[in-house]
Each structure stands twice: as C-alpha cells, then as structure tokens.
N, CA, C and O of each residue as an XYZ file, in Angstrom:
400
protein
N     -16.585      8.593     21.910
C     -17.266      7.259     21.265
C     -17.219      6.360     22.476
O     -16.198      6.308     23.162
N     -18.356      5.609     22.775
C     -18.142      4.116     23.283
C     -17.389      3.258     21.487
O     -17.371      3.305     20.257
N     -16.962      2.649     22.595
C     -16.543      1.454     21.979
C     -17.426      0.297     21.101
O     -16.876     -0.595     20.457
N     -18.559      0.434     21.173
C     -19.408     -0.138     20.369
C     -20.523      0.923     20.313
O     -21.712      0.802     20.610
N     -19.838      2.004     19.853
C     -20.728      2.524     19.227
C     -21.177      2.645     17.708
O     -20.241      3.288     17.234
N     -21.852      2.459     16.920
C     -22.132      2.796     15.263
C     -21.611      3.533     14.308
O     -21.593      3.211     13.120
N     -21.125      4.642     14.818
C     -20.428      5.387     14.126
C     -18.839      5.156     14.321
O     -17.959      5.409     13.498
N     -18.734      4.762     15.260
C     -17.479      3.489     15.121
C     -16.955      2.910     14.035
O     -15.980      3.118     13.312
N     -18.075      1.916     14.102
C     -18.319      0.800     13.310
C     -18.717      1.000     11.752
O     -18.786      0.007     11.028
N     -18.951      2.150     11.301
C     -19.125      2.747     10.296
C     -17.994      3.821      9.704
O     -18.101      4.542      8.712
N     -17.035      3.715     10.498
C     -15.637      4.543     10.567
C     -15.182      3.387      9.817
O     -14.924      3.364      8.613
N     -15.092      2.228     10.822
C     -14.223      1.300     10.602
C     -14.342      0.581      9.226
O     -13.560     -0.091      8.553
N     -16.178      1.159      9.013
C     -16.010     -0.138      7.181
C     -15.477      0.901      6.415
O     -15.015      0.518      5.340
N     -15.356      2.751      6.761
C     -14.825      3.450      5.576
C     -13.154      2.996      5.446
O     -12.503      2.900      4.406
N     -12.843      2.830      6.403
C     -11.618      2.796      6.338
C     -11.040      1.413      5.730
O     -10.000      1.517      5.078
N     -11.676     -0.019      5.895
C     -11.676     -0.599      5.300
C     -11.272     -0.682      3.495
O     -10.388     -1.011      2.704
N     -12.506     -0.176      3.584
C     -12.886      0.528      1.880
C     -11.678      0.930      1.269
O     -11.105      0.490      0.272
N     -11.357      1.973      2.156
C      -9.795      2.852      1.710
C      -8.389      2.031      1.592
O      -7.321      2.241      1.015
N      -8.918      0.980      2.433
C      -7.754     -0.084      2.582
C      -7.771     -1.294      1.459
O      -6.774     -1.779      0.923
N      -8.758     -1.558      1.299
C      -9.643     -2.008     -0.030
C      -8.586     -1.393     -1.557
O      -7.537     -1.647     -2.149
N      -9.567     -0.609     -1.585
C      -9.215      0.324     -2.660
C      -7.364      0.203     -2.793
O      -6.854     -0.314     -3.787
N      -6.637      0.686     -1.795
C      -5.434      0.857     -2.329
C      -4.479     -0.677     -2.467
O      -3.282     -0.868     -2.681
N      -5.598     -1.582     -2.240
C      -4.617     -2.761     -2.753
C      -4.694     -3.829     -1.022
O      -4.708     -5.051     -1.164
N      -4.731     -3.334      0.243
C      -4.254     -4.090      1.147
C      -4.961     -4.535      1.821
O      -5.288     -3.934      2.844
N      -5.665     -6.229      1.390
C      -6.587     -6.599      1.370
C      -6.854     -7.212      2.969
O      -7.889     -7.272      3.632
N      -5.793     -7.530      3.197
C      -5.670     -7.726      5.016
C      -5.903     -6.790      5.798
O      -6.598     -6.954      6.800
N      -5.491     -5.916      5.552
C      -6.117     -4.897      6.631
C      -7.424     -4.126      5.846
O      -7.221     -2.965      6.203
N      -7.872     -4.111      5.532
C      -9.503     -4.003      4.386
C     -10.393     -4.900      5.115
O     -11.582     -4.581      5.123
N      -9.876     -6.471      6.023
C     -10.635     -7.550      6.043
C     -10.624     -7.248      7.419
O     -11.678     -7.172      8.050
N      -9.427     -7.053      7.980
C      -9.235     -6.467      9.498
C     -10.232     -5.349      9.453
O     -11.129     -5.787     10.174
N     -10.516     -4.460      9.141
C     -11.360     -3.210      9.756
C     -12.773     -3.659      9.445
O     -13.647     -3.341     10.252
N     -13.167     -4.502      8.154
C     -14.186     -4.652      7.534
C     -15.007     -5.158      9.353
O     -15.949     -4.724     10.017
N     -13.706     -6.563      9.570
C     -14.691     -7.296     10.632
C     -14.687     -6.763     12.279
O     -15.217     -7.295     13.255
N     -13.911     -5.556     12.188
C     -13.648     -4.820     13.676
C     -15.384     -4.304     13.472
O     -16.336     -4.562     14.208
N     -15.353     -3.580     12.322
C     -17.195     -3.036     12.061
C     -18.445     -4.045     12.405
O     -19.460     -3.829     13.068
N     -17.897     -5.515     11.548
C     -19.269     -6.550     11.858
C     -19.606     -6.838     13.131
O     -20.766     -7.051     13.484
N     -18.391     -6.865     14.051
C     -18.136     -6.839     15.369
C     -19.423     -6.131     15.981
O     -20.490     -6.591     16.387
N     -19.060     -5.201     15.917
C     -19.508     -3.705     16.830
C     -21.066     -3.993     16.044
O     -21.923     -4.334     16.859
N     -21.364     -3.941     15.168
C     -22.506     -4.114     13.858
C     -23.424     -5.571     14.941
O     -24.591     -5.494     15.325
N     -22.686     -6.490     15.146
C     -23.679     -7.357     15.359
C     -24.219     -7.568     16.738
O     -24.981     -8.457     17.120
N     -23.441     -6.143     17.716
C     -23.536     -6.220     19.129
C     -24.275     -5.554     19.321
O     -24.879     -5.708     20.382
N     -24.780     -4.115     18.176
C     -25.720     -3.378     18.915
C     -26.991     -2.923     17.850
O     -27.690     -1.917     17.967
N     -27.067     -3.869     16.876
C     -28.190     -4.185     15.964
C     -28.397     -5.309     15.906
O     -27.651     -6.275     15.750
N     -30.321     -5.125     16.138
C     -30.763     -6.504     15.276
C     -29.644     -7.175     14.398
O     -28.527     -6.917     13.949
N     -30.719     -8.336     14.412
C     -29.277     -9.362     13.537
C     -30.395     -9.601     12.373
O     -30.748    -10.768     12.203
N     -30.950     -8.639     11.600
C     -31.785     -8.472     10.700
C     -31.647     -7.110     10.386
O     -32.588     -6.594      9.782
N     -30.593     -6.365     10.691
C     -30.355     -5.081     10.331
C     -30.082     -4.480      9.172
O     -29.173     -3.704      9.469
N     -30.304     -4.359      8.053
C     -30.059     -4.159      6.473
C     -28.403     -3.798      6.815
O     -27.527     -4.440      6.235
N     -28.158     -3.045      7.505
C     -26.570     -2.161      7.705
C     -25.378     -3.917      7.892
O     -24.188     -4.018      7.595
N     -26.194     -4.873      8.395
C     -25.310     -6.165      8.139
C     -24.969     -6.697      7.355
O     -23.866     -7.180      7.096
N     -26.290     -6.674      6.642
C     -26.233     -7.403      5.212
C     -25.382     -6.403      4.407
O     -24.871     -7.090      3.522
N     -25.002     -5.228      4.276
C     -23.928     -4.330      3.891
C     -22.709     -4.456      4.380
O     -21.879     -3.629      4.003
N     -22.446     -5.127      4.987
C     -20.939     -5.286      5.706
C     -20.674     -6.733      5.494
O     -19.576     -7.191      5.178
N     -21.619     -7.331      5.666
C     -21.291     -9.040      5.032
C     -20.726     -8.917      3.825
O     -19.628     -9.399      3.544
N     -21.789     -7.953      2.675
C     -21.151     -7.856      1.200
C     -20.181     -7.724      1.328
O     -19.455     -8.687      1.081
N     -19.484     -6.271      1.857
C     -18.196     -6.122      1.550
C     -17.271     -6.857      2.584
O     -16.210     -6.292      2.850
N     -17.560     -8.089      3.218
C     -16.195     -8.952      3.371
C     -16.810    -10.080      2.285
O     -16.428    -11.124      2.815
N     -17.132    -10.254      1.752
C     -17.538    -10.968      0.539
C     -16.918    -10.181     -0.359
O     -15.963    -10.907     -0.632
N     -16.791     -9.292     -0.958
C     -15.758     -8.466     -2.231
C     -14.709     -9.112     -1.692
O     -14.177    -10.113     -2.173
N     -14.262     -8.309     -0.260
C     -12.725     -8.609      0.244
C     -12.349     -9.969     -0.268
O     -11.424    -10.077     -1.073
N     -13.027    -11.024      0.164
C     -12.489    -12.397      0.447
C     -12.635    -12.797     -1.266
O     -11.788    -13.536     -1.767
N     -13.609    -12.325     -1.977
C     -13.849    -12.649     -3.671
C     -12.752    -11.715     -3.860
O     -12.596    -11.899     -5.068
N     -11.966    -10.934     -3.582
C     -10.687    -10.065     -4.124
C      -9.431    -11.501     -3.787
O      -8.862    -12.175     -4.646
N      -9.334    -11.586     -2.662
C      -8.623    -12.733     -2.151
C      -8.483    -13.728     -2.886
O      -7.352    -14.196     -3.020
N      -9.611    -14.321     -3.565
C      -9.379    -15.719     -4.090
C     -10.083    -16.188     -3.321
O     -10.963    -15.681     -4.017
N     -10.630    -16.688     -2.518
C     -11.361    -17.005     -1.363
C     -12.607    -17.338     -1.781
O     -13.612    -16.962     -1.178
N     -12.638    -18.048     -2.814
C     -14.430    -17.529     -3.148
C     -15.097    -18.704     -1.927
O     -16.006    -18.121     -1.335
N     -14.957    -19.850     -1.500
C     -15.543    -20.266      0.117
C     -16.230    -19.246      0.696
O     -17.444    -19.159      0.885
N     -15.127    -18.273      1.038
C     -15.388    -17.232      2.229
C     -16.563    -16.066      1.488
O     -17.526    -15.527      2.033
N     -16.108    -15.941      0.185
C     -17.134    -14.810     -0.417
C     -18.817    -15.181     -0.839
O     -19.727    -14.392     -1.095
N     -18.828    -16.816     -0.794
C     -20.231    -17.170     -0.612
C     -20.730    -17.533      0.941
O     -21.911    -17.598      1.282
N     -19.733    -17.725      1.688
C     -20.521    -17.852      3.203
C     -21.431    -16.323      3.606
O     -22.499    -16.078      4.168
N     -20.302    -15.487      2.948
C     -20.910    -13.841      3.381
C     -21.704    -13.481      2.649
O     -22.537    -12.698      3.105
N     -21.803    -13.870      1.250
C     -22.731    -13.380      0.612
C     -24.372    -14.170      0.696
O     -25.490    -13.696      0.495
N     -23.892    -15.662      1.111
C     -25.662    -15.779      1.833
C     -25.511    -15.454      2.834
O     -26.192    -16.407      3.211
N     -25.180    -14.852      3.978
C     -25.546    -14.343      5.077
C     -25.896    -12.346      4.982
O     -26.279    -11.477      5.765
N     -25.531    -12.417      3.720
C     -26.005    -11.328      3.241
C     -27.544    -11.435      2.802
O     -28.614    -10.922      3.131
N     -27.128    -12.268      1.988
C     -28.869    -12.511      1.484
C     -30.009    -12.995      1.610
O     -30.967    -13.054      0.839
N     -29.722    -13.598      3.411
C     -30.544    -14.399      4.419
C     -31.309    -13.248      5.143
O     -32.431    -13.405      5.625
N     -30.428    -11.776      5.190
C     -31.150    -10.363      6.174
C     -32.082    -10.105      4.865
O     -33.301    -10.182      5.016
N     -31.523     -9.789      3.539
C     -32.444     -9.163      2.756
C     -33.726    -10.200      2.622
O     -34.858     -9.880      2.987
N     -33.422    -11.383      2.096
C     -34.965    -11.750      1.909
C     -35.550    -11.662      3.326
O     -36.767    -11.774      3.178
N     -35.383    -11.577      4.086
C     -36.269    -11.130      5.813
C     -36.618     -9.562      5.576
O     -37.745     -9.206      5.918
N     -35.807     -8.669      5.059
C     -36.416     -7.424      5.298
C     -36.796     -6.626      4.014
O     -37.363     -5.541      3.886
N     -36.373     -7.383      3.236
C     -37.017     -6.804      1.497
C     -38.279     -7.432      1.388
O     -38.787     -8.317      2.076
N     -38.786     -6.679      0.182
C     -39.802     -7.390     -0.546
C     -39.147     -8.279     -1.562
O     -38.093     -8.030     -2.146
N     -39.899     -9.348     -1.701
C     -39.239    -10.338     -2.877
C     -39.178     -9.987     -4.123
O     -38.794    -10.832     -4.932
N     -39.606     -8.424     -4.659
C     -39.197     -7.244     -5.818
C     -38.454     -6.869     -5.746
O     -37.931     -6.508     -6.801
N     -37.808     -6.639     -4.601
C     -36.826     -5.378     -4.572
C     -35.687     -5.512     -4.845
O     -35.058     -6.509     -4.492
N     -34.951     -4.140     -5.813
C     -33.884     -4.958     -6.341
C     -32.419     -5.005     -5.820
O     -31.460     -5.311     -6.528
N     -32.354     -4.675     -4.532
C     -31.227     -4.718     -3.806
C     -31.133     -6.458     -3.666
O     -30.045     -7.029     -3.581
N     -32.444     -7.182     -3.656
C     -32.441     -8.660     -3.412
C     -32.071     -9.463     -4.677
O     -31.695    -10.627     -4.536
N     -32.172     -8.803     -6.145
C     -32.060     -9.343     -7.261
C     -30.537     -9.552     -7.393
O     -29.944    -10.596     -7.665
N     -29.866     -7.908     -7.053
C     -28.396     -7.791     -6.726
C     -27.902     -8.651     -6.205
O     -26.956     -9.207     -6.763
N     -28.409     -9.136     -4.788
C     -27.704    -10.555     -3.746
C     -27.486    -11.290     -4.624
O     -26.375    -11.730     -4.923
N     -28.669    -11.559     -5.236
C     -28.493    -13.669     -6.567
C     -27.749    -13.305     -7.748
O     -27.282    -14.141     -8.521
N     -27.640    -12.062     -7.887
C     -26.441    -11.998     -8.914
C     -25.561    -11.888     -8.200
O     -25.133    -13.025     -8.399
N     -24.805    -11.440     -7.424
C     -23.352    -11.292     -6.922
C     -23.194    -12.987     -6.495
O     -22.098    -13.534     -6.619
N     -24.585    -13.857     -5.904
C     -24.374    -15.222     -5.676
C     -23.934    -16.030     -7.074
O     -23.172    -16.978     -6.885
N     -24.238    -15.822     -8.138
C     -24.464    -16.634     -9.052
C     -23.240    -16.664     -9.648
O     -23.050    -17.379    -10.632
C-alpha cells in the first residue's frame, strides 16, 4: 500500500490499541500519531474517523496522566462531532461526558 493509504492508518490505530492494552502507552501514542498523520492527509478535516482517532489519543494521554493533552484531543474530537452529527446524537453526548 501507499504510505498514506487509509488502511495503513487503520492498522496503525489497531496496533496502538493493542499497545495500550499491553500497558505500553508510549508505543500506543506513537502508533496513534502515525495513524493520525495519515488520516489528516487523506481525509476531510471533519471526517468522523479523525474524531475517533482524536479520542483514542485523548484516552492514551488520560491514562498517562497528561490531562491537558487529553482535554486538547477530546475537544478536537468534539469540534468534528458537532459539525457532522445531529445535536441530539448519542455519540455527541458521549463526547460531552468524556470532557466533563
């Protein structure tokens, strides 16, 4: 695949989540950011997959104890969700809960 193929981004994200579950948060963050870099190049800036990636990175930062970074990425996800979802969509409510 091309180095910016969305499937590669998806694989990086999957690897990231495995590292997270293994407790290797630095590796998890590394792979999530690789995934994000590709997604930012190939997807619209308001694509829901970007919002999901931002949430995954937020969770990693939260687990690392870096709450400022966690909040930053959660807000990025929320901004996208507010643009693409109906104001009463359950996923939007989940985003609000994650930030609170």
